[in-house]
ROGU-712835 format. One line per 10 residues: for each residue x negated, y negated, z negated of N, C-alpha, C, CB. Coordinates in steps of 0.1 Angstrom, whole numbers. Atoms other than C-alpha are relative to their C-alpha. Glycine has a CB too. Example, Ala and Ser with C-alpha at 12.3 -4.5 7.8 and 13.67 -1.06 7.14 Angstrom:
<pts>
-9 12 0 -123 45 -78 -9 -12 0 10 0 -12 | 9 11 0 -137 11 -71 8 -11 -8 -4 -5 14
</pts>
This chain:
<pts>
11 -4 -11 75 -104 -104 3 8 9 -12 5 -4 | -4 -14 -7 82 -85 -72 -12 11 2 5 -4 16 | 13 -8 1 60 -57 -69 -10 -2 14 5 17 -3 | 8 2 -7 30 -57 -48 0 10 14 -12 1 -8 | 0 -8 -12 32 -47 -9 -14 5 6 7 -6 9 | 9 -5 -6 9 -24 7 -3 -4 13 2 11 0 | -1 4 -13 19 -26 43 15 -7 0 -3 12 11 | -13 9 -2 48 -50 59 12 10 -1 0 -7 16 | -10 -6 2 82 -35 55 4 1 16 11 -7 -12 | -5 -3 -11 96 -16 85 16 2 3 -7 10 3
-13 0 -2 131 -17 99 1 8 11 5 -12 2 | 0 -8 -8 139 13 119 14 2 5 -6 11 -5 | -11 -1 -5 169 18 142 0 15 4 2 -11 9 | -8 -13 -5 185 52 148 9 2 12 9 2 -10 | -10 -1 -14 198 59 182 15 6 0 -9 10 11 | -10 -5 2 218 84 173 17 -2 -9 -5 8 -2 | -11 4 7 241 71 145 3 -16 2 -1 4 -15 | -2 18 -1 235 32 154 -5 -6 -13 18 -5 2 | 2 7 13 222 25 119 -16 -2 -2 7 10 -14 | 13 5 4 191 6 108 -4 8 -14 1 -16 -2
3 -5 15 170 20 77 -14 -9 0 -2 21 -3 | 8 7 1 146 0 61 -12 9 -10 6 -12 -5 | 9 -4 6 112 12 47 -10 -9 -6 -6 9 7 | 9 9 5 91 -5 22 -10 7 -4 5 -8 -9 | 12 -7 5 55 4 13 -6 -7 -10 -9 2 11 | 3 6 13 49 -6 -21 -14 6 -6 13 4 -9 | 13 -3 5 13 -2 -38 4 11 -8 -7 -11 -7 | -4 -10 9 29 18 -64 3 12 6 12 -5 -7 | 2 -12 -5 39 44 -39 -7 8 11 9 2 1 | 13 -7 -11 8 50 -21 -8 5 -5 -8 -8 9
5 -11 8 -11 77 -27 -17 -7 -3 0 14 10 | 12 3 3 -48 74 -41 -9 -1 13 -4 9 -10 | 8 -5 -13 -64 87 -9 1 -13 12 6 16 6 | -3 12 -11 -50 59 14 -6 -14 -7 18 -2 3 | 5 14 6 -57 33 -13 -18 -2 1 5 1 -19 | 18 0 2 -97 44 -16 -4 -4 17 -9 22 -5 | 3 2 -15 -95 46 25 0 -12 4 9 7 9 | -2 12 -6 -84 9 29 -11 -8 -5 13 -5 -2 | 12 7 8 -111 -1 2 -12 0 9 -4 9 -15 | 13 -4 -8 -139 16 23 2 -2 14 -4 14 -2
-4 6 -15 -126 4 57 -9 -12 4 16 -6 -1 | 9 13 -3 -146 -26 76 7 -10 0 -6 0 11 | -8 11 -3 -115 -45 81 7 -2 -11 9 0 10 | -7 0 10 -103 -46 47 -2 -14 -6 -3 12 -9 | 1 14 4 -92 -82 32 -1 1 -14 11 -9 3 | 0 7 14 -102 -95 0 9 1 -4 -2 -12 -2 | -10 2 6 -69 -103 -12 7 11 -2 6 -8 4 | -6 -13 4 -56 -68 -7 -8 8 -5 5 8 11 | 3 -9 8 -82 -53 -21 -1 -3 -17 -11 4 5 | -1 1 15 -81 -71 -52 12 6 -6 0 -15 -3
-12 -8 2 -45 -57 -53 0 11 -2 6 0 8 | 4 -15 2 -57 -22 -49 -8 3 -11 -8 5 12 | 9 0 13 -82 -24 -76 10 -1 -11 -11 -12 -1 | -7 2 9 -54 -38 -98 13 11 -3 3 -13 1 | -8 -14 2 -31 -8 -92 -8 12 -3 9 4 12 | 10 -12 3 -60 18 -95 -2 -3 -15 -14 0 10 | 4 4 18 -67 0 -131 16 2 -5 -8 -21 -4 | -14 -5 5 -27 6 -138 1 17 -1 12 -4 12 | -1 -16 -1 -30 42 -130 -10 6 -9 -3 5 14 | 11 -8 10 -60 46 -149 -13 7 5 6 10 -7
10 -7 -9 -84 54 -122 -15 -11 -3 7 1 18 | 16 9 3 -123 42 -129 -5 0 14 -13 8 -12 | 2 5 -12 -137 28 -95 -18 -2 -1 10 -15 1 | 16 1 1 -177 34 -92 -4 -3 14 -8 14 -4 | 5 4 -15 -192 15 -65 -12 4 0 -1 -15 4 | 12 -5 -4 -221 29 -47 -7 -6 12 2 13 2
</pts>
């Protein structure tokens, strides 16, 4: 099973060297602050919220809803 992504993959072009670099945004490499900011945003999608909650549970973080 592939890892869950937080954002789509970006492909950046370096004009000096003429090469492309690929940057992946996986859930496991995203900071807790960014994950909580996304959950609390008004345009958060339920499918992505579910993936974020699974990731936080994997890290051992308890989420308290107020």
